[in-house]
C-alpha positions as CSV (number, residue, x, y, z in Angstrom):
1,M,-9.9,-41.6,-30.2
2,Y,-11.7,-40.5,-27.0
3,T,-12.0,-36.8,-26.2
4,I,-12.3,-36.0,-22.5
5,P,-14.5,-33.0,-21.7
6,F,-12.6,-30.0,-20.5
7,I,-14.1,-30.0,-17.0
8,K,-13.6,-33.8,-16.6
9,Y,-10.0,-33.3,-17.7
10,I,-9.5,-30.9,-14.8
11,R,-11.2,-33.2,-12.3
12,L,-9.0,-36.1,-13.3
13,H,-5.9,-34.0,-12.7
14,L,-7.2,-32.7,-9.3
15,R,-8.0,-36.1,-7.8
16,I,-4.4,-37.0,-6.9
17,P,-3.4,-33.6,-5.3
18,F,-6.8,-33.6,-3.5
19,S,-6.3,-37.1,-2.2
20,L,-2.9,-36.1,-0.9
21,L,-4.4,-33.0,0.7
22,M,-7.2,-35.0,2.4
23,T,-4.6,-37.5,3.8
24,K,-2.6,-34.6,5.3
25,I,-5.7,-33.1,6.8
26,R,-6.7,-36.4,8.3
27,M,-3.2,-36.9,9.8
28,A,-3.2,-33.3,11.1
29,A,-6.6,-34.0,12.8
30,F,-5.4,-37.2,14.4
31,S,-2.2,-35.5,15.6
32,R,-4.5,-33.6,18.0
33,S,-4.9,-36.7,20.1
34,D,-2.3,-35.4,22.6
35,I,-4.1,-32.1,23.0
36,P,-6.8,-31.9,25.7
37,R,-10.3,-32.0,24.2
38,E,-11.2,-28.6,25.6
39,K,-8.1,-27.0,24.0
40,R,-8.7,-28.3,20.5
41,V,-9.6,-25.3,18.3
42,P,-12.4,-26.2,15.8
43,F,-11.3,-26.4,12.2
44,Y,-13.9,-26.1,9.4
45,L,-13.4,-27.8,6.0
46,Y,-15.7,-26.9,3.2
47,I,-16.0,-29.1,0.1
48,D,-18.2,-28.1,-2.7
49,E,-19.2,-30.6,-5.5
50,F,-18.2,-33.2,-2.9
51,Q,-19.0,-36.2,-5.1
52,N,-16.1,-35.4,-7.4
53,F,-13.5,-35.6,-4.6
54,T,-14.4,-38.6,-2.4
55,T,-11.4,-40.5,-1.1
56,P,-10.8,-43.2,1.5
57,S,-9.6,-40.5,3.8
58,I,-13.0,-38.7,3.6
59,A,-14.7,-41.8,5.0
60,T,-12.3,-42.0,7.9
61,I,-12.7,-38.3,8.6
62,L,-16.5,-38.6,8.6
63,A,-16.3,-41.5,11.1
64,E,-13.5,-40.5,13.4
65,A,-12.3,-36.9,13.0
66,R,-15.2,-35.2,14.8
67,K,-13.7,-35.8,18.2
68,Y,-10.6,-34.0,17.1
69,R,-12.8,-30.9,16.3
70,L,-12.5,-31.2,12.5
71,N,-15.9,-30.2,11.1
72,L,-16.9,-31.0,7.6
73,I,-19.4,-28.9,5.5
74,I,-20.0,-30.8,2.2
75,S,-22.3,-30.0,-0.6
76,H,-23.6,-31.9,-3.7
77,Q,-26.8,-32.2,-5.7
78,F,-28.3,-35.5,-4.8
79,I,-27.5,-38.6,-2.8
80,A,-27.0,-41.0,-5.7
81,Q,-23.9,-39.1,-6.6
82,L,-22.0,-40.6,-3.6
83,Q,-20.3,-43.9,-3.5
84,D,-21.9,-46.5,-1.2
85,N,-19.2,-46.4,1.4
86,I,-19.1,-42.6,1.5
87,R,-22.9,-42.4,1.7
88,E,-23.0,-44.8,4.6
89,A,-20.2,-42.8,6.3
90,V,-22.2,-39.6,5.9
91,F,-25.5,-40.8,7.2
92,G,-24.0,-43.0,9.8
93,N,-22.5,-40.0,11.5
94,V,-25.4,-37.6,11.3
95,G,-27.3,-36.8,14.5
96,N,-29.6,-34.0,13.3
97,M,-31.4,-33.9,10.0
98,V,-33.2,-31.0,8.3
99,V,-34.8,-32.0,5.0
100,F,-36.5,-29.5,2.6
101,R,-38.3,-30.7,-0.5
102,V,-36.3,-33.3,-2.4
103,G,-36.7,-35.4,-5.5
104,T,-38.1,-38.9,-5.8
105,K,-34.8,-40.8,-5.5
106,D,-33.6,-38.8,-2.5
107,A,-37.0,-39.1,-0.8
108,E,-36.8,-42.9,-1.3
109,F,-33.6,-43.0,0.6
110,L,-34.3,-40.4,3.3
111,V,-37.8,-41.6,4.2
112,K,-36.3,-44.5,6.2
113,Q,-35.0,-41.9,8.7
114,F,-38.5,-40.4,9.2
115,E,-40.9,-43.3,9.0
116,P,-43.7,-43.8,10.2
117,V,-44.3,-40.1,10.9
118,F,-43.6,-38.9,7.4
119,T,-43.9,-40.6,4.0
120,Q,-42.0,-40.3,0.8
121,G,-44.8,-38.2,-0.6
122,D,-44.5,-35.7,2.3
123,M,-40.9,-35.1,1.3
124,I,-41.6,-34.7,-2.3
125,N,-44.6,-32.3,-1.9
126,I,-43.6,-30.3,1.2
127,D,-44.3,-26.5,0.9
128,N,-41.7,-23.9,0.3
129,F,-39.8,-22.7,3.4
130,T,-40.9,-25.8,5.2
131,A,-38.6,-28.6,6.5
132,I,-38.9,-32.0,8.1
133,V,-36.6,-32.2,11.1
134,K,-35.2,-35.0,13.2
135,L,-33.1,-34.2,16.2
136,L,-30.8,-36.1,18.5
137,V,-31.4,-34.9,22.1
138,N,-29.3,-36.4,24.9
139,N,-28.0,-39.0,22.5
140,K,-31.6,-40.1,21.8
141,P,-33.5,-39.6,18.5
142,T,-36.7,-37.5,18.9
143,R,-40.0,-37.8,17.0
144,P,-39.6,-36.0,13.6
145,F,-41.6,-32.8,13.1
146,T,-42.0,-30.0,10.6
147,M,-40.9,-26.4,10.9
148,R,-41.3,-23.2,8.9
149,T,-38.3,-21.1,7.9
150,L,-38.2,-17.4,7.1
151,P,-38.2,-16.5,3.4
152,P,-35.2,-14.6,2.1
153,P,-35.6,-10.8,2.2
154,K,-36.2,-9.0,-1.0
155,G,-33.1,-7.6,-2.5
156,N,-32.4,-4.4,-4.4
157,L,-32.0,-5.2,-8.1
158,E,-30.3,-1.9,-8.9
159,N,-27.7,-2.6,-6.3
160,T,-27.2,-6.1,-7.7
161,K,-26.6,-4.8,-11.2
162,A,-24.1,-2.2,-9.9
163,L,-22.2,-4.8,-7.8
164,K,-22.0,-7.2,-10.8
165,G,-20.7,-4.4,-13.0
166,L,-18.1,-3.3,-10.4
167,S,-17.0,-6.9,-9.9
168,R,-16.7,-7.4,-13.7
169,L,-14.6,-4.3,-14.1
170,T,-12.3,-5.2,-11.1
171,Y,-11.8,-8.9,-11.6
172,G,-13.1,-9.8,-15.1
173,R,-10.9,-11.3,-17.8
174,P,-11.8,-12.7,-21.2
175,R,-13.0,-16.3,-21.0
176,A,-10.8,-17.4,-23.9
177,L,-7.7,-16.1,-22.2
178,V,-8.5,-17.9,-18.9
179,E,-9.2,-21.2,-20.7
180,Q,-6.0,-20.9,-22.6
181,E,-4.0,-20.3,-19.4
182,I,-5.6,-23.3,-17.6
183,T,-4.8,-25.5,-20.6
184,Q,-1.2,-24.3,-20.5
185,V,-0.9,-24.9,-16.8
186,L,-2.3,-28.4,-17.1
187,R,0.2,-29.1,-19.8
188,G,3.0,-27.8,-17.6
189,E,3.9,-25.0,-20.0
190,K,3.4,-22.2,-17.5
191,M,2.3,-21.2,-14.1
192,F,-0.8,-19.0,-13.4
193,E,-0.2,-15.3,-13.8
194,T,-2.3,-12.3,-12.8
195,E,-2.5,-9.2,-14.9
196,E,-4.5,-6.0,-14.8
197,M,-7.0,-5.1,-17.4
198,N,-8.4,-2.0,-18.8
199,E,-12.2,-1.4,-18.7
200,D,-12.5,-1.7,-22.5
201,E,-10.9,-5.2,-22.4
202,V,-13.7,-6.7,-20.1
């Protein structure tokens, strides 16, 4: 008997609806072909943990949907998480690159974009708040360079604690109850429900 981890169980059940969703988004983008370019309103699609939801439609969107003003913002931890065709589609359609400090494997892949100006060691050992940049200007790649970014402003820890407490009181629910409801939804036993909680239940 093989037990699928809870989070993996959720991902398996999300793949089909996500694939259908991406297909519909791709078709919606391509349907803009009869709209003049200057009248196409930009649409931004954000995908977190991108490696879990790669589909053939994603590769097509990366390659072709830009001209229809569909913009992708994708995030994941490291390059090796991506399938080969998806990785090629991502980097084959990137004009500008800003690279902060990365790990050995990512540096091994990225250094090809910055040689001979920067080495793999430069990418691994670059200082905090420093990035290596390669721009596309007038459809021509420029010589890579480094730039400094501003450090984040210091926050107020007291405000942070107060905001966390307020959020917990307003939106918090017992973890066991949430996990039970997710399991019931995945089994088709019920739909998600919302309910109010008292402060002493959080």
